[in-house]
TILUMMI-32840 format. One record per residue: residue number from 1; x, y, z of N, C-alpha, C in turn. Coordinates in Angstrom, 3 decimals. Atoms other than C-alpha are relative to their C-alpha. Layout:
N
@i->NUM, n.east->X, n.north->Y, n.up->Z, ca.east->X, ca.north->Y, ca.up->Z, c.east->X, c.north->Y, c.up->Z .
...
***
This chain:
86
@i->1, n.east->-1.378, n.north->0.452, n.up->0.029, ca.east->39.910, ca.north->12.064, ca.up->43.042, c.east->0.122, c.north->-1.273, c.up->0.824 .
@i->2, n.east->-0.164, n.north->1.296, n.up->-0.671, ca.east->40.975, ca.north->8.578, ca.up->44.030, c.east->0.879, c.north->0.147, c.up->1.244 .
@i->3, n.east->-0.795, n.north->0.029, n.up->-1.226, ca.east->42.330, ca.north->7.908, ca.up->47.517, c.east->0.894, c.north->-1.223, c.up->0.055 .
@i->4, n.east->-0.721, n.north->1.270, n.up->-0.048, ca.east->43.607, ca.north->4.418, ca.up->46.844, c.east->1.225, c.north->0.092, c.up->-0.903 .
@i->5, n.east->-1.282, n.north->-0.122, n.up->0.691, ca.east->47.229, ca.north->4.171, ca.up->45.770, c.east->-0.018, c.north->-0.669, c.up->-1.375 .
@i->6, n.east->0.021, n.north->0.730, n.up->1.268, ca.east->46.635, ca.north->1.580, ca.up->43.065, c.east->-0.887, c.north->0.696, c.up->-1.032 .
@i->7, n.east->0.884, n.north->-0.713, n.up->0.924, ca.east->43.794, ca.north->3.620, ca.up->41.579, c.east->0.648, c.north->1.275, c.up->-0.516 .
@i->8, n.east->-0.738, n.north->-1.192, n.up->0.435, ca.east->45.970, ca.north->6.740, ca.up->41.456, c.east->0.972, c.north->-0.379, c.up->-1.111 .
@i->9, n.east->-0.933, n.north->0.480, n.up->1.027, ca.east->48.573, ca.north->4.776, ca.up->39.505, c.east->-0.755, c.north->-0.386, c.up->-1.266 .
@i->10, n.east->0.807, n.north->0.414, n.up->1.151, ca.east->45.888, ca.north->3.292, ca.up->37.244, c.east->-0.472, c.north->1.226, c.up->-0.798 .
@i->11, n.east->0.423, n.north->-1.232, n.up->0.678, ca.east->44.627, ca.north->6.819, ca.up->36.474, c.east->1.140, c.north->0.607, c.up->-0.810 .
@i->12, n.east->-1.169, n.north->-0.506, n.up->0.732, ca.east->48.143, ca.north->7.905, ca.up->35.501, c.east->0.242, c.north->-0.822, c.up->-1.258 .
@i->13, n.east->-0.225, n.north->0.896, n.up->1.140, ca.east->48.543, ca.north->4.870, ca.up->33.224, c.east->-1.051, c.north->0.221, c.up->-1.082 .
@i->14, n.east->1.099, n.north->-0.190, n.up->0.943, ca.east->45.153, ca.north->5.414, ca.up->31.624, c.east->0.173, c.north->1.291, c.up->-0.776 .
@i->15, n.east->-0.190, n.north->-1.287, n.up->0.668, ca.east->45.921, ca.north->9.050, ca.up->30.856, c.east->1.137, c.north->-0.074, c.up->-1.027 .
@i->16, n.east->-1.116, n.north->0.177, n.up->0.942, ca.east->49.269, ca.north->8.128, ca.up->29.248, c.east->-0.459, c.north->-0.747, c.up->-1.239 .
@i->17, n.east->0.481, n.north->0.818, n.up->1.120, ca.east->47.598, ca.north->5.487, ca.up->27.108, c.east->-0.991, c.north->0.770, c.up->-0.861 .
@i->18, n.east->0.987, n.north->-0.777, n.up->0.742, ca.east->44.755, ca.north->7.812, ca.up->26.143, c.east->0.684, c.north->0.982, c.up->-0.946 .
@i->19, n.east->-0.722, n.north->-0.954, n.up->0.834, ca.east->47.183, ca.north->10.434, ca.up->24.851, c.east->0.745, c.north->-0.692, c.up->-1.135 .
@i->20, n.east->-0.726, n.north->0.754, n.up->1.021, ca.east->49.258, ca.north->7.843, ca.up->22.999, c.east->-0.963, c.north->-0.502, c.up->-1.071 .
@i->21, n.east->0.991, n.north->0.515, n.up->0.943, ca.east->46.170, ca.north->6.283, ca.up->21.415, c.east->-0.582, c.north->1.122, c.up->-0.857 .
@i->22, n.east->0.551, n.north->-1.130, n.up->0.741, ca.east->44.848, ca.north->9.701, ca.up->20.410, c.east->0.941, c.north->0.414, c.up->-1.124 .
@i->23, n.east->-0.950, n.north->-0.382, n.up->1.039, ca.east->48.042, ca.north->10.519, ca.up->18.526, c.east->0.065, c.north->-1.050, c.up->-1.098 .
@i->24, n.east->-0.005, n.north->1.066, n.up->1.003, ca.east->47.982, ca.north->7.132, ca.up->16.786, c.east->-1.229, c.north->0.116, c.up->-0.892 .
@i->25, n.east->1.226, n.north->-0.145, n.up->0.784, ca.east->44.364, ca.north->7.655, ca.up->15.702, c.east->0.064, c.north->1.215, c.up->-0.920 .
@i->26, n.east->-0.142, n.north->-1.197, n.up->0.826, ca.east->45.162, ca.north->11.156, ca.up->14.439, c.east->0.907, c.north->-0.292, c.up->-1.193 .
@i->27, n.east->-0.918, n.north->0.380, n.up->1.084, ca.east->48.063, ca.north->9.754, ca.up->12.406, c.east->-0.707, c.north->-0.891, c.up->-1.014 .
@i->28, n.east->0.780, n.north->0.868, n.up->0.896, ca.east->45.735, ca.north->7.101, ca.up->10.981, c.east->-0.877, c.north->0.823, c.up->-0.934 .
@i->29, n.east->0.892, n.north->-0.833, n.up->0.810, ca.east->43.261, ca.north->9.717, ca.up->9.813, c.east->0.792, c.north->0.792, c.up->-1.041 .
@i->30, n.east->-0.835, n.north->-0.768, n.up->0.915, ca.east->46.050, ca.north->11.796, ca.up->8.261, c.east->0.465, c.north->-0.864, c.up->-1.165 .
@i->31, n.east->-0.506, n.north->0.892, n.up->1.042, ca.east->47.516, ca.north->8.846, ca.up->6.359, c.east->-1.115, c.north->-0.467, c.up->-0.929 .
@i->32, n.east->1.137, n.north->0.413, n.up->0.821, ca.east->44.083, ca.north->7.728, ca.up->5.168, c.east->-0.401, c.north->1.123, c.up->-0.951 .
@i->33, n.east->0.335, n.north->-1.147, n.up->0.830, ca.east->43.282, ca.north->11.227, ca.up->3.916, c.east->1.033, c.north->0.208, c.up->-1.103 .
@i->34, n.east->-1.034, n.north->-0.208, n.up->1.015, ca.east->46.624, ca.north->11.469, ca.up->2.130, c.east->-0.068, c.north->-1.083, c.up->-1.073 .
@i->35, n.east->0.138, n.north->1.075, n.up->0.989, ca.east->46.048, ca.north->8.084, ca.up->0.439, c.east->-1.163, c.north->0.293, c.up->-0.940 .
@i->36, n.east->1.157, n.north->-0.332, n.up->0.835, ca.east->42.623, ca.north->9.181, ca.up->-0.802, c.east->0.335, c.north->1.192, c.up->-0.899 .
@i->37, n.east->-0.409, n.north->-1.153, n.up->0.792, ca.east->44.063, ca.north->12.516, ca.up->-1.939, c.east->0.946, c.north->-0.386, c.up->-1.126 .
@i->38, n.east->-0.927, n.north->0.475, n.up->1.032, ca.east->46.844, ca.north->10.728, ca.up->-3.803, c.east->-0.751, c.north->-0.748, c.up->-1.093 .
@i->39, n.east->0.787, n.north->0.737, n.up->0.989, ca.east->44.303, ca.north->8.461, ca.up->-5.505, c.east->-0.794, c.north->0.956, c.up->-0.888 .
@i->40, n.east->0.752, n.north->-0.980, n.up->0.785, ca.east->42.255, ca.north->11.471, ca.up->-6.590, c.east->0.897, c.north->0.750, c.up->-0.969 .
@i->41, n.east->-0.914, n.north->-0.746, n.up->0.863, ca.east->45.285, ca.north->13.306, ca.up->-7.962, c.east->0.791, c.north->-0.909, c.up->-0.933 .
@i->42, n.east->-0.727, n.north->0.965, n.up->0.828, ca.east->46.951, ca.north->10.168, ca.up->-9.341, c.east->1.502, c.north->0.008, c.up->0.211 .
@i->43, n.east->-1.436, n.north->-0.072, n.up->-0.271, ca.east->50.361, ca.north->10.859, ca.up->-7.780, c.east->0.348, c.north->-0.810, c.up->1.249 .
@i->44, n.east->-0.503, n.north->0.797, n.up->-1.132, ca.east->52.251, ca.north->8.425, ca.up->-5.497, c.east->-1.092, c.north->-0.825, c.up->0.677 .
@i->45, n.east->1.134, n.north->0.751, n.up->-0.544, ca.east->49.153, ca.north->6.271, ca.up->-5.060, c.east->0.482, c.north->-1.225, c.up->0.768 .
@i->46, n.east->-0.468, n.north->1.240, n.up->-0.629, ca.east->51.004, ca.north->3.039, ca.up->-4.273, c.east->0.720, c.north->0.277, c.up->1.310 .
@i->47, n.east->-0.764, n.north->-0.335, n.up->-1.205, ca.east->53.310, ca.north->4.682, ca.up->-1.750, c.east->-0.912, c.north->0.470, c.up->1.120 .
@i->48, n.east->0.921, n.north->-0.521, n.up->-1.007, ca.east->50.544, ca.north->6.564, ca.up->0.066, c.east->-0.902, c.north->-1.103, c.up->0.542 .
@i->49, n.east->0.845, n.north->1.119, n.up->-0.426, ca.east->48.374, ca.north->3.448, ca.up->0.144, c.east->0.767, c.north->-0.926, c.up->0.932 .
@i->50, n.east->-0.821, n.north->0.892, n.up->-0.824, ca.east->51.206, ca.north->1.330, ca.up->1.556, c.east->0.203, c.north->0.578, c.up->1.395 .
@i->51, n.east->-0.215, n.north->-0.645, n.up->-1.301, ca.east->51.885, ca.north->3.846, ca.up->4.325, c.east->-1.283, c.north->-0.043, c.up->0.829 .
@i->52, n.east->1.277, n.north->0.014, n.up->-0.719, ca.east->48.190, ca.north->4.077, ca.up->5.239, c.east->-0.316, c.north->-1.407, c.up->0.516 .
@i->53, n.east->0.277, n.north->1.379, n.up->-0.404, ca.east->47.794, ca.north->0.286, ca.up->5.315, c.east->0.919, c.north->-0.425, c.up->1.147 .
@i->54, n.east->-0.957, n.north->0.349, n.up->-1.053, ca.east->50.926, ca.north->-0.064, ca.up->7.440, c.east->-0.422, c.north->0.623, c.up->1.336 .
@i->55, n.east->0.443, n.north->-0.657, n.up->-1.223, ca.east->49.610, ca.north->2.474, ca.up->9.963, c.east->-1.222, c.north->-0.696, c.up->0.601 .
@i->56, n.east->1.192, n.north->0.703, n.up->-0.488, ca.east->46.281, ca.north->0.656, ca.up->10.189, c.east->0.399, c.north->-1.332, c.up->0.626 .
@i->57, n.east->-0.485, n.north->1.271, n.up->-0.553, ca.east->48.093, ca.north->-2.668, ca.up->10.717, c.east->0.654, c.north->0.199, c.up->1.356 .
@i->58, n.east->-0.678, n.north->-0.269, n.up->-1.266, ca.east->50.253, ca.north->-1.174, ca.up->13.463, c.east->-1.002, c.north->0.302, c.up->1.107 .
@i->59, n.east->1.019, n.north->-0.341, n.up->-0.994, ca.east->47.224, ca.north->0.258, ca.up->15.241, c.east->-0.743, c.north->-1.256, c.up->0.452 .
@i->60, n.east->0.653, n.north->1.253, n.up->-0.355, ca.east->45.558, ca.north->-3.163, ca.up->15.118, c.east->0.895, c.north->-0.893, c.up->0.844 .
@i->61, n.east->-0.948, n.north->0.823, n.up->-0.758, ca.east->48.686, ca.north->-4.916, ca.up->16.386, c.east->0.173, c.north->0.519, c.up->1.426 .
@i->62, n.east->-0.197, n.north->-0.614, n.up->-1.319, ca.east->49.061, ca.north->-2.473, ca.up->19.275, c.east->-1.293, c.north->0.123, c.up->0.794 .
@i->63, n.east->1.316, n.north->-0.004, n.up->-0.632, ca.east->45.355, ca.north->-2.826, ca.up->20.107, c.east->-0.546, c.north->1.403, c.up->0.233 .
@i->64, n.east->0.630, n.north->-1.316, n.up->-0.012, ca.east->44.674, ca.north->0.875, ca.up->19.590, c.east->-1.361, c.north->-0.139, c.up->-0.659 .
@i->65, n.east->1.250, n.north->0.417, n.up->0.632, ca.east->42.028, ca.north->-0.481, ca.up->17.233, c.east->-0.158, c.north->-1.490, c.up->0.226 .
@i->66, n.east->0.243, n.north->1.443, n.up->-0.030, ca.east->40.409, ca.north->-3.864, ca.up->17.542, c.east->0.487, c.north->-0.569, c.up->-1.326 .
@i->67, n.east->-0.515, n.north->0.573, n.up->1.254, ca.east->42.014, ca.north->-6.185, ca.up->14.957, c.east->-1.050, c.north->-0.102, c.up->-1.111 .
@i->68, n.east->1.057, n.north->0.059, n.up->1.016, ca.east->38.673, ca.north->-6.671, ca.up->13.197, c.east->-0.333, c.north->1.387, c.up->-0.538 .
@i->69, n.east->0.250, n.north->-1.372, n.up->0.443, ca.east->38.152, ca.north->-2.910, ca.up->13.072, c.east->1.112, c.north->0.452, c.up->-0.944 .
@i->70, n.east->-1.124, n.north->-0.332, n.up->0.881, ca.east->41.614, ca.north->-2.536, ca.up->11.525, c.east->-0.187, c.north->-0.659, c.up->-1.361 .
@i->71, n.east->0.237, n.north->0.708, n.up->1.255, ca.east->40.773, ca.north->-5.152, ca.up->8.901, c.east->-1.131, c.north->0.656, c.up->-0.779 .
@i->72, n.east->1.132, n.north->-0.661, n.up->0.646, ca.east->37.479, ca.north->-3.425, ca.up->8.169, c.east->0.428, c.north->1.334, c.up->-0.617 .
@i->73, n.east->-0.476, n.north->-1.285, n.up->0.524, ca.east->39.186, ca.north->-0.051, ca.up->7.754, c.east->0.867, c.north->-0.192, c.up->-1.231 .
@i->74, n.east->-0.854, n.north->0.282, n.up->1.158, ca.east->41.769, ca.north->-1.539, ca.up->5.413, c.east->-0.843, c.north->-0.373, c.up->-1.209 .
@i->75, n.east->0.873, n.north->0.440, n.up->1.076, ca.east->39.058, ca.north->-3.176, ca.up->3.350, c.east->-0.748, c.north->1.175, c.up->-0.615 .
@i->76, n.east->0.764, n.north->-1.148, n.up->0.493, ca.east->36.986, ca.north->-0.011, ca.up->3.083, c.east->0.893, c.north->1.001, c.up->-0.721 .
@i->77, n.east->-0.933, n.north->-0.916, n.up->0.653, ca.east->40.021, ca.north->2.095, ca.up->2.241, c.east->0.388, c.north->-0.524, c.up->-1.380 .
@i->78, n.east->-0.390, n.north->0.582, n.up->1.281, ca.east->41.112, ca.north->-0.303, ca.up->-0.503, c.east->-1.143, c.north->0.070, c.up->-1.006 .
@i->79, n.east->1.171, n.north->-0.062, n.up->0.872, ca.east->37.594, ca.north->-0.430, ca.up->-1.909, c.east->-0.192, c.north->1.431, c.up->-0.527 .
@i->80, n.east->0.127, n.north->-1.405, n.up->0.385, ca.east->37.467, ca.north->3.376, ca.up->-1.943, c.east->1.080, c.north->0.406, c.up->-1.004 .
@i->81, n.east->-1.108, n.north->-0.327, n.up->0.907, ca.east->40.881, ca.north->3.658, ca.up->-3.615, c.east->-0.197, c.north->-0.651, c.up->-1.358 .
@i->82, n.east->0.263, n.north->0.682, n.up->1.266, ca.east->39.916, ca.north->1.093, ca.up->-6.248, c.east->-1.054, c.north->0.743, c.up->-0.812 .
@i->83, n.east->1.037, n.north->-0.750, n.up->0.674, ca.east->36.806, ca.north->3.101, ca.up->-7.057, c.east->0.503, c.north->1.312, c.up->-0.574 .
@i->84, n.east->-0.541, n.north->-1.274, n.up->0.471, ca.east->38.773, ca.north->6.326, ca.up->-7.377, c.east->0.968, c.north->-0.167, c.up->-1.170 .
@i->85, n.east->-1.019, n.north->0.190, n.up->1.034, ca.east->41.525, ca.north->4.862, ca.up->-9.547, c.east->-0.580, c.north->-0.451, c.up->-1.328 .
@i->86, n.east->0.567, n.north->0.490, n.up->1.260, ca.east->39.192, ca.north->3.267, ca.up->-12.090, c.east->-0.879, c.north->1.017, c.up->-0.691 .
***
């Protein structure tokens, strides 16, 4: 356990951010899965894809993901959806 006041505060901040980031990442996975599921079933594909892409963009903007990682995820998701729809 830290004895220094600033480190105690830093630990509190880090824990808050960790929990927030974890929930954002979980939401990302859920939205990605629902977009792939929609593409497989053929229902609400455009809507599910838009929501998933928006979540990935938000995570990149908020630096939960590195911006390049967000772009890579979007690219891979779109490529996967294109393969499923054709």
